[in-house]
Backbone as ProteinMPNN parsed JSONL, in Angstrom:
{"seq_chain_A": "MAGKIRMGVPKDSLEGMPPMPVGEYTFRVDGFKPKASKDKQSTNLNPTLKVINNANGLNDRIIFFNCNTNAGWIQKDFVHSLGLQMEVEGDTAYLPGAFIPDANDQDNVTKLKYEGPMLGRTGRCSVSVRKDDKNRDQSFIKAFHCAVQGCQEKHSTELS", "coords_chain_A": {"N_chain_A": [[-90.956, 38.973, -0.211], [-93.669, 36.99, -0.617], [-96.293, 35.316, 1.851], [-95.545, 31.759, 2.576], [-92.971, 29.462, 3.198], [-92.191, 26.517, 2.574], [-89.356, 24.095, 3.997], [-87.719, 21.322, 2.308], [-86.431, 18.203, 3.074], [-85.82, 14.908, 1.989], [-87.461, 11.908, 3.307], [-85.892, 9.8, 3.95], [-83.195, 10.294, 4.276], [-82.945, 11.266, 6.907], [-82.241, 9.573, 8.583], [-79.303, 9.482, 7.96], [-75.828, 9.605, 7.471], [-74.642, 6.552, 6.403], [-73.064, 3.841, 8.182], [-68.563, 3.868, 7.529], [-67.209, 1.861, 5.148], [-66.144, -1.234, 7.103], [-62.164, -0.821, 7.346], [-58.899, 0.41, 6.293], [-58.036, 4.044, 5.908], [-56.606, 6.437, 5.093], [-56.154, 10.121, 6.582], [-56.828, 13.589, 7.311], [-55.931, 15.772, 9.331], [-58.438, 18.896, 9.686], [-58.909, 20.652, 11.671], [-60.587, 21.525, 14.926], [-62.829, 20.422, 17.189], [-63.595, 21.446, 19.783], [-65.811, 19.874, 22.746], [-67.437, 19.92, 25.787], [-67.284, 17.221, 27.907], [-70.113, 15.367, 29.285], [-70.151, 15.335, 31.896], [-68.712, 17.326, 32.171], [-66.537, 17.289, 33.145], [-64.088, 16.447, 31.267], [-62.635, 16.997, 28.056], [-64.156, 16.852, 25.093], [-62.332, 17.138, 22.538], [-62.575, 16.638, 19.802], [-61.718, 16.458, 16.812], [-61.158, 16.963, 13.582], [-61.428, 15.015, 11.097], [-60.791, 14.016, 7.672], [-61.347, 11.548, 5.68], [-59.062, 10.916, 2.992], [-57.557, 10.327, -0.986], [-59.074, 8.17, -0.922], [-59.779, 5.895, -2.621], [-62.604, 5.212, -3.929], [-64.243, 6.7, -3.403], [-65.05, 7.914, -1.583], [-63.851, 10.305, -0.576], [-63.183, 13.504, 1.534], [-64.857, 12.438, 3.105], [-66.218, 12.39, 7.106], [-64.475, 11.161, 9.708], [-65.213, 10.1, 12.801], [-64.118, 11.287, 15.734], [-63.673, 11.381, 18.987], [-61.443, 12.235, 20.601], [-61.021, 12.6, 23.838], [-59.582, 14.486, 26.746], [-59.434, 13.143, 29.294], [-57.857, 10.589, 27.842], [-54.919, 10.005, 27.479], [-54.037, 7.999, 26.711], [-55.208, 7.234, 24.338], [-54.622, 9.741, 23.157], [-52.345, 9.822, 22.307], [-51.662, 7.908, 20.698], [-52.908, 8.871, 18.635], [-51.328, 10.986, 18.167], [-49.411, 10.276, 17.5], [-50.509, 8.879, 14.822], [-49.71, 10.709, 13.184], [-46.826, 11.41, 12.289], [-46.106, 12.85, 14.209], [-45.133, 13.762, 18.121], [-46.109, 13.37, 21.483], [-45.498, 16.813, 24.043], [-43.843, 16.519, 25.774], [-43.504, 18.034, 29.255], [-41.707, 17.917, 32.225], [-44.15, 15.965, 34.528], [-46.289, 16.317, 33.412], [-47.38, 15.01, 29.259], [-48.205, 17.143, 26.698], [-50.556, 17.464, 23.371], [-49.258, 18.602, 21.204], [-49.164, 22.24, 20.178], [-51.155, 24.169, 20.532], [-54.168, 25.183, 23.008], [-55.929, 28.245, 21.797], [-57.986, 30.621, 23.534], [-61.323, 32.163, 23.433], [-60.963, 35.903, 23.536], [-63.032, 37.087, 25.003], [-64.587, 35.084, 25.767], [-63.926, 33.154, 27.124], [-63.727, 31.032, 29.625], [-65.352, 29.416, 27.923], [-65.354, 26.457, 26.519], [-66.217, 25.431, 24.159], [-65.261, 27.548, 22.722], [-63.15, 27.659, 22.064], [-59.729, 27.508, 19.992], [-57.845, 25.865, 17.991], [-54.437, 25.968, 17.788], [-51.491, 25.025, 15.577], [-48.71, 22.023, 14.922], [-51.118, 20.234, 14.153], [-52.359, 20.914, 12.157], [-54.265, 20.151, 9.199], [-51.884, 18.13, 8.749], [-51.488, 14.271, 7.784], [-52.307, 11.452, 8.562], [-53.476, 7.409, 9.038], [-55.53, 5.259, 9.467], [-57.841, 2.525, 11.122], [-60.577, 1.498, 10.674], [-63.711, 0.581, 11.95], [-66.863, -1.095, 12.487], [-69.632, -1.236, 14.979], [-72.282, -1.518, 16.969], [-74.838, 1.758, 17.727], [-75.977, 2.605, 21.178], [-78.917, 2.542, 20.091], [-78.673, 0.463, 18.824], [-77.886, 0.62, 15.84], [-75.989, 0.629, 13.233], [-72.758, 1.221, 13.744], [-69.861, 3.269, 12.39], [-66.761, 3.59, 14.117], [-63.149, 4.375, 15.611], [-60.7, 2.142, 14.995], [-58.146, 1.897, 15.367], [-55.111, 3.552, 14.95], [-52.351, 4.059, 12.631], [-49.222, 3.714, 14.136], [-46.884, 6.902, 13.115], [-43.99, 7.958, 13.084], [-40.403, 7.751, 13.39], [-39.289, 5.373, 13.025], [-40.402, 4.84, 16.018], [-41.649, 3.377, 19.312], [-42.75, 2.917, 21.095], [-45.73, 1.253, 23.135], [-49.0, 0.438, 20.988], [-52.076, 0.539, 21.058], [-54.686, -1.682, 20.118], [-56.736, -1.442, 19.541], [-59.401, 0.179, 20.087], [-61.59, 1.096, 20.937]], "CA_chain_A": [[-91.962, 37.428, -0.125], [-95.171, 36.29, 0.136], [-97.022, 33.76, 2.338], [-94.755, 30.555, 3.377], [-91.959, 28.277, 2.625], [-91.771, 25.387, 3.709], [-87.974, 23.621, 3.757], [-88.183, 19.75, 3.269], [-85.361, 17.125, 2.388], [-86.578, 13.474, 1.913], [-87.397, 11.699, 3.87], [-84.911, 8.862, 4.001], [-82.224, 11.252, 4.47], [-83.438, 11.772, 8.274], [-81.427, 9.025, 8.488], [-77.842, 10.086, 8.368], [-75.307, 8.756, 6.623], [-74.155, 4.755, 6.296], [-71.419, 3.654, 8.251], [-67.768, 3.828, 6.948], [-66.961, 0.715, 5.429], [-64.154, -1.53, 7.667], [-61.013, -0.856, 6.914], [-57.778, 1.13, 6.7], [-58.097, 5.216, 5.901], [-55.704, 8.078, 5.337], [-57.5, 11.547, 6.852], [-55.958, 14.723, 7.258], [-56.777, 16.992, 10.248], [-58.583, 19.991, 9.252], [-59.46, 21.418, 12.439], [-60.908, 20.795, 16.046], [-64.581, 21.572, 17.664], [-64.238, 20.82, 21.403], [-67.244, 20.349, 23.523], [-66.87, 19.746, 27.39], [-67.955, 15.93, 28.553], [-71.228, 15.235, 29.53], [-70.031, 15.36, 33.34], [-67.675, 18.264, 32.222], [-65.131, 17.174, 34.256], [-62.974, 16.903, 30.584], [-63.169, 18.13, 27.093], [-64.01, 16.459, 23.862], [-61.545, 18.059, 21.672], [-63.6, 16.83, 18.316], [-60.542, 16.77, 15.6], [-62.389, 17.199, 12.505], [-60.832, 13.92, 10.215], [-61.614, 13.94, 6.823], [-61.206, 11.495, 4.494], [-58.297, 11.515, 1.824], [-57.066, 9.317, -1.146], [-59.404, 7.077, -1.619], [-60.602, 5.082, -4.614], [-63.924, 4.422, -3.699], [-65.17, 7.936, -3.621], [-65.428, 8.277, 1.144], [-62.621, 11.556, -0.317], [-64.213, 14.222, 2.672], [-66.422, 12.061, 4.539], [-65.762, 12.776, 8.155], [-64.543, 10.259, 10.874], [-65.836, 10.602, 13.796], [-63.157, 10.785, 16.779], [-64.224, 12.655, 20.099], [-60.308, 12.626, 21.36], [-61.231, 12.909, 25.273], [-58.745, 14.762, 27.018], [-59.128, 12.442, 29.774], [-57.529, 9.423, 27.292], [-53.784, 10.124, 27.376], [-52.907, 6.239, 25.499], [-55.084, 7.373, 23.123], [-54.427, 10.774, 22.254], [-51.499, 9.508, 22.006], [-51.633, 6.7, 19.338], [-53.394, 9.612, 17.721], [-50.962, 12.638, 17.55], [-47.937, 9.394, 16.679], [-50.351, 8.391, 13.582], [-49.832, 11.73, 12.368], [-45.854, 11.626, 12.596], [-45.372, 13.798, 15.689], [-44.806, 13.02, 19.712], [-46.601, 14.913, 22.403], [-44.564, 17.289, 23.932], [-43.484, 16.251, 27.72], [-43.032, 18.865, 30.066], [-42.152, 17.589, 33.368], [-44.642, 14.696, 34.524], [-47.34, 15.341, 31.843], [-47.532, 15.499, 28.307], [-49.518, 17.625, 25.803], [-50.616, 17.42, 22.446], [-48.483, 19.477, 20.023], [-49.878, 22.933, 20.49], [-51.912, 24.623, 21.834], [-55.908, 25.31, 22.046], [-56.28, 28.85, 21.879], [-59.718, 30.801, 24.322], [-62.026, 33.55, 23.008], [-60.847, 36.764, 23.99], [-64.319, 37.45, 25.796], [-65.458, 33.854, 26.454], [-62.171, 31.973, 28.561], [-64.554, 29.635, 29.848], [-66.258, 28.235, 26.998], [-64.668, 25.503, 25.397], [-66.661, 25.569, 22.731], [-64.728, 28.329, 21.524], [-60.876, 27.327, 22.077], [-59.372, 27.606, 18.767], [-56.387, 25.238, 17.948], [-52.865, 26.634, 16.824], [-50.099, 24.153, 16.528], [-48.655, 21.213, 14.1], [-51.484, 18.709, 13.702], [-53.407, 21.172, 11.395], [-53.302, 19.565, 7.69], [-51.136, 16.833, 8.703], [-52.355, 13.654, 7.755], [-52.119, 9.86, 9.354], [-53.836, 6.678, 8.905], [-55.946, 5.255, 11.273], [-58.311, 1.579, 11.165], [-62.062, 1.721, 10.725], [-64.711, -0.66, 11.813], [-68.187, -0.624, 13.149], [-69.85, -1.594, 16.286], [-73.736, -1.052, 17.083], [-74.475, 1.812, 18.95], [-77.184, 2.447, 22.028], [-80.432, 2.366, 19.306], [-78.704, -0.967, 18.002], [-77.609, 1.426, 14.748], [-74.556, 0.244, 12.767], [-72.132, 2.866, 14.042], [-68.167, 3.358, 12.123], [-65.579, 3.842, 14.714], [-61.75, 4.395, 14.48], [-60.569, 1.528, 15.796], [-57.034, 2.056, 15.369], [-54.038, 4.675, 14.921], [-50.907, 3.262, 12.81], [-48.086, 5.22, 14.249], [-45.638, 7.349, 12.205], [-43.223, 7.957, 13.99], [-39.872, 6.937, 13.17], [-38.173, 4.48, 14.767], [-41.125, 4.038, 17.306], [-40.963, 1.891, 20.738], [-44.039, 2.717, 22.096], [-46.937, 0.804, 22.484], [-50.298, 1.792, 20.837], [-53.67, -0.226, 21.387], [-54.849, -2.118, 18.605], [-58.75, -1.697, 20.137], [-59.825, 1.478, 21.202], [-63.657, 0.735, 21.52]], "C_chain_A": [[-92.994, 37.114, 0.264], [-95.613, 35.561, 0.795], [-95.256, 33.089, 2.4], [-94.189, 29.536, 2.49], [-91.745, 27.688, 2.834], [-90.321, 24.565, 3.494], [-88.414, 22.167, 3.584], [-86.609, 18.763, 2.3], [-86.048, 15.218, 2.267], [-86.348, 13.004, 2.836], [-86.103, 10.545, 5.158], [-83.15, 9.22, 4.545], [-82.298, 11.828, 5.751], [-82.441, 10.966, 8.798], [-79.959, 8.998, 9.044], [-76.994, 9.234, 7.368], [-74.843, 7.459, 6.922], [-72.982, 4.799, 7.061], [-69.95, 3.118, 7.418], [-67.774, 2.707, 6.495], [-65.989, 0.438, 6.469], [-63.624, -0.997, 6.518], [-59.884, -0.114, 7.239], [-58.017, 2.552, 5.865], [-57.253, 6.476, 5.924], [-56.693, 8.632, 5.68], [-56.794, 12.366, 7.222], [-57.15, 15.662, 8.641], [-57.301, 18.379, 9.688], [-59.354, 20.859, 10.095], [-59.799, 20.478, 14.037], [-62.496, 21.743, 16.659], [-65.324, 20.89, 19.256], [-65.936, 21.238, 22.177], [-66.759, 19.565, 25.414], [-68.324, 18.127, 27.068], [-69.494, 16.378, 28.826], [-70.958, 15.24, 30.782], [-69.309, 16.271, 33.628], [-66.928, 18.486, 33.163], [-63.951, 16.837, 33.424], [-63.307, 17.513, 29.63], [-62.841, 16.836, 26.124], [-63.36, 17.143, 22.658], [-62.133, 17.797, 19.981], [-62.441, 16.711, 17.139], [-61.655, 16.044, 14.474], [-61.375, 16.059, 11.603], [-61.183, 13.404, 9.246], [-60.408, 12.72, 5.529], [-59.662, 11.433, 2.735], [-57.525, 10.135, 1.065], [-57.807, 8.504, -1.624], [-60.448, 6.911, -2.68], [-61.489, 5.003, -4.96], [-64.711, 5.413, -3.258], [-65.632, 8.557, -1.674], [-64.489, 9.349, 0.636], [-63.323, 12.56, 0.808], [-64.179, 13.845, 3.173], [-65.364, 11.746, 5.849], [-65.737, 11.791, 8.436], [-64.64, 10.462, 12.09], [-64.747, 10.752, 15.078], [-63.101, 12.415, 18.404], [-62.276, 12.837, 20.991], [-60.26, 13.278, 22.96], [-60.08, 12.967, 26.293], [-58.309, 14.009, 28.335], [-58.512, 10.475, 29.049], [-55.823, 9.973, 26.91], [-53.377, 9.105, 26.305], [-53.624, 6.957, 24.289], [-54.312, 8.873, 22.232], [-52.748, 11.103, 21.951], [-50.65, 8.929, 20.55], [-52.097, 7.828, 18.252], [-52.979, 10.999, 17.032], [-49.529, 11.085, 16.972], [-48.509, 9.239, 14.75], [-50.119, 9.632, 12.519], [-48.209, 12.443, 11.969], [-45.058, 12.48, 13.644], [-45.375, 13.184, 17.183], [-45.372, 14.115, 20.264], [-45.279, 15.152, 23.771], [-44.793, 17.018, 25.801], [-43.127, 17.387, 28.862], [-42.556, 18.385, 31.985], [-43.333, 16.385, 33.179], [-46.164, 15.15, 33.611], [-46.776, 16.09, 29.992], [-48.741, 16.037, 27.715], [-49.613, 17.498, 24.444], [-50.02, 18.431, 21.999], [-48.781, 20.588, 19.637], [-50.436, 23.937, 21.196], [-53.88, 25.13, 21.148], [-56.087, 27.201, 22.973], [-57.715, 29.679, 22.632], [-59.458, 31.867, 23.96], [-61.571, 34.245, 24.066], [-61.836, 37.135, 25.257], [-65.239, 36.185, 26.219], [-64.037, 32.609, 27.241], [-62.23, 30.924, 28.494], [-65.159, 28.574, 29.322], [-65.363, 27.777, 25.89], [-64.605, 25.069, 24.247], [-66.389, 26.479, 21.356], [-62.979, 28.627, 21.165], [-60.716, 26.749, 20.567], [-58.046, 26.912, 19.224], [-55.704, 25.777, 17.17], [-51.974, 25.25, 17.019], [-49.692, 23.488, 14.612], [-49.51, 20.424, 13.39], [-52.259, 18.942, 12.723], [-52.773, 21.032, 10.033], [-52.308, 18.195, 7.717], [-52.504, 15.426, 8.509], [-51.626, 12.271, 8.546], [-53.191, 8.691, 8.516], [-54.537, 6.023, 9.94], [-57.106, 3.827, 10.342], [-60.039, 1.915, 11.855], [-63.088, 0.656, 11.203], [-66.053, 0.051, 12.311], [-68.611, -1.898, 14.139], [-71.651, -1.208, 16.26], [-73.661, -0.219, 18.279], [-75.811, 1.901, 20.187], [-78.304, 2.348, 21.869], [-79.877, 1.226, 18.655], [-78.55, -0.495, 16.444], [-76.442, 0.616, 14.703], [-73.902, 1.674, 13.043], [-70.56, 3.209, 13.289], [-67.24, 4.235, 14.153], [-63.987, 3.838, 14.607], [-61.161, 3.502, 16.045], [-59.116, 1.28, 16.658], [-56.244, 3.294, 15.197], [-52.985, 4.659, 14.284], [-50.257, 4.655, 13.149], [-47.362, 5.334, 13.073], [-44.851, 7.797, 11.99], [-41.855, 7.111, 13.66], [-39.534, 6.102, 13.544], [-39.244, 4.054, 15.805], [-40.844, 3.243, 18.169], [-42.037, 2.224, 21.413], [-45.018, 1.51, 21.641], [-47.709, 1.458, 22.582], [-50.822, 1.001, 20.653], [-53.73, 0.172, 19.958], [-57.007, -2.627, 18.669], [-58.961, -0.905, 20.854], [-60.529, 1.609, 21.78], [-62.893, 0.365, 23.257]], "O_chain_A": [[-93.284, 36.949, 1.449], [-95.315, 34.489, 0.269], [-94.182, 33.685, 2.307], [-94.633, 28.965, 1.494], [-90.771, 27.756, 3.584], [-90.262, 24.386, 2.277], [-89.235, 21.665, 4.352], [-86.115, 18.867, 1.177], [-87.044, 14.896, 2.915], [-85.33, 13.278, 3.472], [-85.741, 10.543, 6.334], [-82.274, 8.502, 5.027], [-81.746, 12.922, 5.868], [-81.645, 11.549, 9.535], [-79.547, 8.638, 10.147], [-77.436, 8.358, 6.625], [-74.613, 7.381, 8.128], [-72.03, 5.54, 6.814], [-70.04, 2.106, 6.723], [-68.389, 1.98, 7.275], [-65.166, 1.268, 6.854], [-64.047, -0.76, 5.387], [-59.72, 0.108, 8.439], [-58.298, 2.183, 4.725], [-57.328, 7.368, 6.769], [-57.844, 8.258, 5.458], [-55.744, 11.869, 7.629], [-58.335, 15.965, 8.778], [-56.408, 19.047, 9.166], [-60.214, 21.635, 9.68], [-59.474, 19.321, 14.305], [-62.964, 22.881, 16.614], [-66.356, 20.376, 19.688], [-66.727, 22.181, 22.185], [-65.833, 18.857, 25.811], [-69.412, 17.995, 26.508], [-69.954, 17.501, 28.617], [-72.093, 15.044, 31.216], [-68.992, 16.488, 34.797], [-66.675, 19.483, 33.84], [-62.859, 16.779, 33.99], [-64.085, 18.461, 29.741], [-61.876, 16.074, 26.168], [-64.09, 17.697, 21.836], [-62.093, 18.675, 19.12], [-62.981, 17.391, 16.266], [-62.487, 15.137, 14.49], [-60.257, 16.562, 11.49], [-61.861, 12.382, 9.36], [-59.36, 12.919, 4.913], [-59.741, 12.041, 1.667], [-57.038, 9.194, 1.692], [-57.498, 7.965, -2.687], [-61.389, 7.468, -3.247], [-61.695, 4.754, -6.148], [-65.802, 5.158, -2.747], [-66.323, 9.36, -1.046], [-63.907, 9.659, 1.676], [-64.47, 12.13, 0.924], [-63.585, 14.231, 4.179], [-64.268, 11.187, 5.834], [-66.552, 11.023, 7.925], [-63.83, 11.309, 12.466], [-64.658, 9.57, 15.411], [-62.741, 13.576, 18.597], [-62.121, 13.616, 21.932], [-59.588, 14.269, 23.244], [-59.575, 11.934, 26.733], [-57.123, 14.062, 28.661], [-58.731, 9.425, 29.652], [-55.726, 10.385, 25.754], [-52.637, 9.275, 25.335], [-52.947, 7.296, 23.318], [-53.727, 8.968, 21.154], [-52.156, 12.11, 21.563], [-49.708, 9.244, 19.823], [-51.706, 7.722, 17.09], [-53.474, 11.735, 16.179], [-48.869, 11.265, 15.948], [-47.785, 9.344, 13.76], [-50.302, 9.549, 11.305], [-48.112, 13.58, 11.506], [-43.858, 12.69, 13.822], [-45.666, 11.991, 17.278], [-45.325, 15.298, 19.925], [-44.515, 14.334, 24.282], [-45.649, 17.297, 26.64], [-41.966, 17.219, 29.235], [-43.361, 18.693, 32.864], [-43.542, 15.873, 32.079], [-46.975, 14.3, 33.243], [-46.151, 17.098, 29.663], [-49.901, 15.702, 27.957], [-48.464, 17.367, 24.023], [-50.377, 19.45, 22.59], [-48.828, 20.518, 18.409], [-50.142, 24.403, 22.296], [-54.485, 25.295, 20.088], [-56.273, 27.418, 24.171], [-58.736, 29.202, 22.138], [-58.421, 32.53, 23.928], [-61.569, 33.812, 25.219], [-61.382, 37.435, 26.361], [-66.308, 36.237, 26.827], [-63.694, 31.502, 27.655], [-61.591, 30.04, 27.923], [-65.443, 27.447, 29.728], [-64.865, 28.299, 24.893], [-63.735, 24.592, 23.519], [-66.703, 26.491, 20.165], [-62.176, 29.293, 20.513], [-61.356, 25.824, 20.067], [-57.367, 27.114, 20.231], [-56.039, 26.107, 16.033], [-51.77, 24.6, 18.044], [-50.046, 23.988, 13.545], [-49.183, 19.901, 12.324], [-52.889, 18.039, 12.173], [-51.667, 21.375, 9.617], [-52.106, 17.434, 6.771], [-53.695, 15.411, 8.819], [-50.486, 12.27, 9.011], [-53.686, 9.044, 7.445], [-54.251, 6.155, 11.13], [-57.257, 3.958, 9.128], [-60.474, 2.336, 12.927], [-63.096, -0.311, 10.442], [-66.29, 1.246, 12.485], [-68.182, -3.052, 14.149], [-72.069, -0.537, 15.317], [-73.1, -0.504, 19.336], [-76.707, 1.087, 19.961], [-79.056, 2.126, 22.818], [-80.613, 0.828, 17.753], [-79.12, -1.259, 15.665], [-75.921, 0.035, 15.655], [-74.288, 2.801, 12.734], [-69.907, 3.564, 14.27], [-67.424, 5.209, 14.883], [-63.492, 3.339, 13.596], [-61.124, 3.765, 17.247], [-58.874, 0.829, 17.778], [-56.959, 4.284, 15.352], [-52.109, 5.205, 14.955], [-50.426, 5.836, 12.844], [-47.146, 4.466, 12.228], [-44.613, 8.197, 10.851], [-41.977, 5.887, 13.621], [-39.437, 6.038, 14.769], [-39.062, 3.015, 16.439], [-39.945, 2.413, 18.037], [-42.193, 1.663, 22.497], [-45.173, 0.971, 20.545], [-47.871, 2.44, 23.305], [-50.226, 0.247, 19.884], [-53.407, 1.062, 19.171], [-57.867, -3.4, 18.246], [-58.832, -0.973, 22.077], [-60.542, 2.079, 22.918], [-63.623, 0.049, 24.197]]}, "name": "protein", "num_of_chains": 1, "seq": "MAGKIRMGVPKDSLEGMPPMPVGEYTFRVDGFKPKASKDKQSTNLNPTLKVINNANGLNDRIIFFNCNTNAGWIQKDFVHSLGLQMEVEGDTAYLPGAFIPDANDQDNVTKLKYEGPMLGRTGRCSVSVRKDDKNRDQSFIKAFHCAVQGCQEKHSTELS"}
């Protein structure tokens, strides 16, 4: 190939996707992309939540949710929205399933692979909009809707 080829995109696409409209959405868990938190004291599991069954053309749109390992009440609400329960052993509650480390890089949280019942499961959540640190509109999950039959647990109605 002779010469240089420059790759470009429309300037207005640099802003990213507009926020999700406020409302209730059904989502599917397609995977996890773990990453250490800024202070390296916890892990953001970053599940990939894709909108499904949406009549307004938002199918496959990703709903951002970091799912930090220090926020047990949020983990519980997320798991319950999938119709599952946290797995309790003694004084510790675990997400259902497990994160398997890479055999060649066991301490690298970004290489953890999730195996378990949350993959492919669907749930429902309420999405709202708030201002980010640059005063731009940003979507966020306001609440997860419990799908555990007969659940008597208290669930958050304002996760922000």
